[in-house]
C-alpha positions in Angstrom: -3.2 10.1 -19.8 -5.0 9.0 -23.3 -8.0 11.1 -23.7 -8.6 9.8 -27.7 -11.8 8.8 -28.4 -13.2 6.4 -31.3 -16.0 4.3 -32.6 -13.8 1.8 -33.9 -10.1 0.6 -33.1 -8.1 -0.1 -36.2 -6.5 -3.4 -36.3 -2.6 -3.9 -36.5 -1.3 -3.9 -39.9 1.0 -6.4 -41.2 3.9 -3.8 -40.7 2.8 -2.9 -37.7 2.9 -6.9 -36.8 6.5 -7.3 -38.5 7.9 -4.4 -36.3 6.2 -6.1 -33.2 7.8 -9.7 -33.7 11.0 -8.1 -35.0 11.3 -5.8 -31.9 14.0 -6.6 -29.5 12.5 -7.7 -26.1 13.7 -4.8 -24.1 11.6 -1.9 -22.3 12.8 0.6 -24.4 11.7 -1.1 -27.4 8.2 -2.1 -25.8 7.5 1.9 -24.8 8.3 2.6 -28.6 6.1 -0.2 -30.3 3.3 0.7 -27.8 3.4 4.7 -29.0 3.0 3.6 -32.4 -0.1 1.5 -32.5 -2.9 3.6 -32.9 -5.4 1.5 -31.3 -3.4 1.4 -28.1 -3.8 5.1 -27.7 -7.4 5.5 -27.6 -10.9 4.8 -26.1 -13.4 3.1 -28.1 -16.8 4.2 -27.2 -20.2 2.6 -28.2 -23.5 1.3 -27.4 -26.8 3.6 -26.0 -27.3 4.7 -22.5 -30.8 4.0 -21.5 -31.1 6.9 -19.0 -29.9 10.6 -18.5 -28.6 10.8 -15.2 -27.7 8.0 -12.3 -29.8 8.8 -9.1 -28.0 9.9 -5.8 -28.1 6.1 -4.9 -26.7 3.7 -7.4 -25.3 0.5 -7.7 -22.1 -0.9 -9.5 -20.6 -4.1 -10.2 -17.3 -5.1 -10.7 -16.2 -8.5 -12.4 -13.0 -9.8 -14.3 -15.2 -12.3 -16.6 -11.6 -13.9 -17.7 -11.7 -13.4 -21.7 -15.5 -13.4 -21.4 -16.2 -16.5 -23.3 -19.8 -16.5 -23.3 -21.0 -12.6 -23.2 -24.5 -13.3 -23.8 -24.6 -15.5 -20.4 -22.4 -13.1 -18.9 -24.8 -10.2 -19.5 -27.6 -12.3 -18.1 -26.1 -13.3 -15.3 -25.7 -9.6 -14.5 -29.1 -8.4 -15.5 -30.6 -9.4 -12.1 -28.7 -6.9 -10.0 -29.9 -3.9 -12.6 -26.5 -2.4 -12.0 -26.1 1.2 -12.8 -22.7 0.9 -13.5 -20.7 -2.2 -14.2 -16.9 -2.4 -14.5 -15.0 -5.1 -16.3 -11.6 -6.3 -16.6 -10.2 -9.2 -19.0 -12.9 -8.8 -21.9 -11.6 -9.6 -25.5 -12.3 -7.8 -29.0 -11.3 -9.9 -32.0 -9.8 -12.8 -30.2 -10.1 -16.7 -31.7 -10.8 -17.7 -27.9 -14.1 -15.9 -27.9 -15.1 -16.3 -31.5 -13.1 -13.0 -33.0 -16.2 -11.4 -31.0 -16.2 -7.7 -29.2 -17.3 -9.1 -26.2 -17.8 -5.8 -24.5 -20.2 -4.4 -27.4 -22.3 -7.8 -27.4 -22.7 -7.1 -23.1 -23.7 -3.7 -23.8 -26.2 -4.5 -26.3 -28.1 -6.8 -24.4 -27.7 -5.0 -21.0 -29.1 -1.9 -23.1 -25.7 0.3 -21.8 -23.1 2.4 -23.5 -19.4 1.2 -23.2 -16.2 2.6 -23.1 -13.3 0.1 -23.8 -9.6 0.3 -23.7 -6.7 -2.1 -24.9 -4.6 -3.6 -22.3 -3.0 -5.8 -24.2 -2.5 -6.7 -28.1 -2.1 -10.5 -27.8 0.4 -12.0 -30.0 -1.0 -15.4 -29.9 -3.7 -17.7 -28.9 -3.6 -17.9 -25.5 -2.7 -21.4 -22.8 -3.7 -25.0 -23.6 -7.1 -24.3 -21.8 -7.8 -21.2 -24.0 -6.9 -22.6 -27.2 -9.5 -25.4 -26.8 -12.1 -22.4 -27.3 -10.5 -21.5 -30.8 -12.0 -22.5 -34.1 -9.5 -20.1 -35.5 -5.8 -20.2 -35.6 -5.5 -16.5 -35.8 -7.0 -13.7 -33.9 -8.6 -11.2 -36.1 -7.8 -7.9 -33.9 -6.2 -9.4 -30.6 -7.4 -6.9 -28.3 -8.0 -7.4 -24.6 -8.9 -5.1 -22.1 -11.0 -3.5 -19.8 -14.2 -1.7 -20.1 -16.9 0.5 -18.3 -20.8 -0.1 -19.4 -22.9 2.5 -18.3 -26.8 3.2 -17.9 -26.0 6.7 -18.5 -24.2 8.9 -21.5 -20.2 9.6 -20.8 -19.2 13.2 -20.0 -15.6 12.5 -20.4 -13.4 9.2 -20.5 -9.7 8.2 -20.6 -7.3 5.3 -20.3 -4.6 5.3 -17.6 -1.5 3.1 -18.2 -0.3 1.7 -15.5 3.0 0.2 -17.1 4.8 0.9 -20.3 8.0 -1.1 -19.8 6.7 -4.5 -21.3 6.1 -6.9 -18.1 4.5 -9.4 -20.5 7.1 -8.8 -23.5 10.5 -7.7 -22.4 12.5 -10.8 -21.9 14.3 -10.1 -18.5 10.6 -10.4 -17.0 10.6 -13.1 -14.1 7.6 -15.1 -13.7 5.9 -14.3 -16.5 3.6 -17.3 -18.9 5.5 -17.5 -21.8 2.2 -18.9 -23.6 0.9 -15.5 -23.3 3.1 -12.7 -25.2 1.7 -9.7 -25.4 2.3 -6.0 -26.1 0.9 -3.8 -23.6 0.2 -3.4 -19.8 -1.9 -2.8 -16.8 -4.3 -0.2 -17.4 -7.5 1.6 -16.2 -10.7 3.1 -18.1 -11.5 6.3 -16.2 -15.1 8.0 -16.7 -17.6 10.8 -15.7 -21.1 10.1 -15.6 -23.8 12.6 -14.5 -25.9 12.1 -11.7 -28.6 13.9 -9.9 -26.2 15.4 -7.4 -23.5 16.1 -9.8 -20.7 14.4 -11.8 -19.4 11.2 -10.6 -16.0 9.6 -11.6 -15.9 5.7 -12.1 -12.9 3.6 -13.0 -12.3 0.2 -13.9 -8.7 -1.2 -13.4 -7.0 -4.1 -13.5 -3.5 -4.4 -11.3 -0.5 -6.6 -12.1 -1.0 -10.4 -11.1 2.9 -11.3 -11.9 4.4 -9.1 -9.8 5.0 -8.3 -5.7 3.3 -5.7 -3.6 5.3 -3.0 -4.0 5.0 -3.2 -8.0 1.2 -3.2 -7.3 1.5 -0.1 -4.7 3.2 2.0 -7.7 0.4 1.1 -9.7 -2.1 2.6 -7.6 0.0 5.4 -6.9 -0.1 6.2 -10.9 -3.5 5.6 -10.5 -4.8 8.1 -7.9 -2.5 10.3 -9.1 -3.8 10.5 -12.8 -7.8 10.3 -11.1 -6.5 13.6 -9.2 -5.6 15.1 -12.5 -8.9 14.0 -14.4 -11.5 14.1 -11.8 -10.3 17.1 -9.3 -12.8 17.6 -6.4 -15.0 14.7 -7.9 -16.5 11.7 -5.8 -14.4 8.5 -7.2 -15.8 4.9 -7.2 -12.7 2.5 -8.4 -13.6 -1.2 -9.0 -11.6 -4.1 -10.1 -9.4 -7.0 -10.1 -6.4 -5.6 -8.1 -4.5 -9.4 -7.8 -4.1 -8.5 -4.3 -1.9 -11.4 -2.6 -0.6 -12.6 -5.8 3.3 -13.7 -5.8 3.1 -13.2 -2.0 4.2 -16.7 -1.0 3.7 -18.3 1.1 0.6 -17.2 2.4 -0.7 -15.3 -0.9 -2.6 -12.7 2.0 -4.0 -10.0 0.6 -3.6 -8.3 3.8 0.1 -8.0 3.1 -0.4 -4.8 0.4 0.3 -1.9 1.2 -1.9 -0.3 -1.5 -4.8 -0.5 1.0 -3.1 2.1 3.7 -1.9 4.2 0.7 -5.2 4.5 -0.8 -6.6 5.4 2.7 -4.1 7.9 3.5 -5.4 9.6 0.1 -9.1 10.1 1.3 -10.6 6.8 -0.3 -12.2 3.8 1.7 -12.8 0.1 1.4 -16.0 -0.6 2.8 -17.4 -0.8 -0.4 -16.2 -4.2 -0.6 -18.0 -7.3 0.9 -16.0 -9.9 2.8 -15.1 -12.9 1.3 -12.8 -14.7 -1.2 -13.8 -13.7 -4.9 -11.9 -16.6 -7.0 -13.1 -20.1 -8.0 -12.3 -23.2 -10.6 -13.2 -22.4 -14.2 -13.1 -23.6 -17.5 -9.8 -21.5 -18.1 -8.2 -21.6 -14.9 -8.3 -25.1 -13.3 -6.9 -24.9 -9.8 -9.6 -26.5 -7.4 -7.7 -25.2 -4.1 -7.3 -21.2 -5.6 -9.4 -19.2 -2.9 -8.1 -15.6 -3.3 -9.5 -12.3 -2.4 -8.8 -10.0 -5.7 -11.6 -7.6 -6.2 -12.2 -4.5 -4.6 -13.8 -1.2 -4.6 -12.4 1.8 -3.2 -14.4 5.3 -2.8 -13.7 8.7 -2.3 -16.7 11.1 -1.1 -19.4 8.7 -1.2 -21.1 6.7 1.5 -21.7 2.9 1.2 -25.1 1.4 1.9 -24.5 -2.4 0.8 -22.4 -4.6 -0.9 -21.9 -8.3 -1.8 -20.7 -11.0 -4.6 -22.5 -13.0 -7.0 -21.0 -16.2 -7.8 -19.9 -16.6 -11.3 -21.4 -20.0 -12.1 -25.0 -20.4 -13.8 -27.8 -22.6 -12.9 -26.5 -25.5 -14.6 -23.1 -25.0 -12.7 -21.4 -23.9 -16.0 -18.7 -21.2 -14.6 -18.4 -17.9 -16.3 -15.1 -16.8 -15.2 -12.4 -17.7 -12.0 -13.9 -14.8 -10.6 -17.4 -14.0 -8.6 -18.8 -10.5 -9.3 -18.7 -7.7 -6.5 -21.2 -5.2 -6.5 -21.8 -2.2 -3.9 -24.8 0.2 -3.6 -23.1 4.0 -2.6 -24.3 7.6 -2.3 -23.0 10.9 -2.8 -22.4 12.4 0.8 -23.7 15.8 1.8 
């Protein structure tokens, strides 16, 4: 568990980049590189919270924003929901495809929220063909890509939980990995404790592996819940994010074939914070017109679900902001 907090993430040095590119594409080499890059071992915090404590009843959104090509539009699309907490995945920081911007910081400023951001991957290239179409530069200023939490109240504590360190997108023996997206890093979660009128609340933004089977995601969920027990023992928890449920589960790609659901239930979590219905759609990057999957979820512990739903990620003019709609839930503390 990584608990170091910084206000700025140090960039990859020329020496770092040389070492990364020259390293053998093995799990052991990846673990060594991961440990040596400071920005991948810290949580960046910033922004400004607008309130002191959350009420007993609160609203949370979770959204895979697919690189966050349009952070101002994305923030404006979220604003009507007036969420107290926003859990983000696939946010860029210093990537050519998103104008070298810190997309989390832009969204937090527009929404008047604090943020905690962690690096899931250091991207070694510009991305696939549809992503390169948005690049005005032929380099990434930083190359960070990760998860974040936006909060209307200050963070009491934050941490990053790495769910993989073996180099799923780096090691050459990994099957089914997109070779146009070589990366250092692995799936992870950002976890935070925030104050409420009823006591501390633990919120978690996570992103499980797409290029893997149900057993792999089950292992990731086990690691996540174990870490939460250490970080937030006895505290109500709400987990949200893209769990990639059903990916690589041919022929039906059915989320019901995942074992992580019953596993989390056995650990005291409920899934009724998630509205029914699929959450994916074609986008400017992911152009699969027939792609309809249920990937985005909430799981809560020691909380009561009051309401839930999802909001289409298309703007009024039909422009898609992401290949995921965003899910939301309203919850309250149990007595």
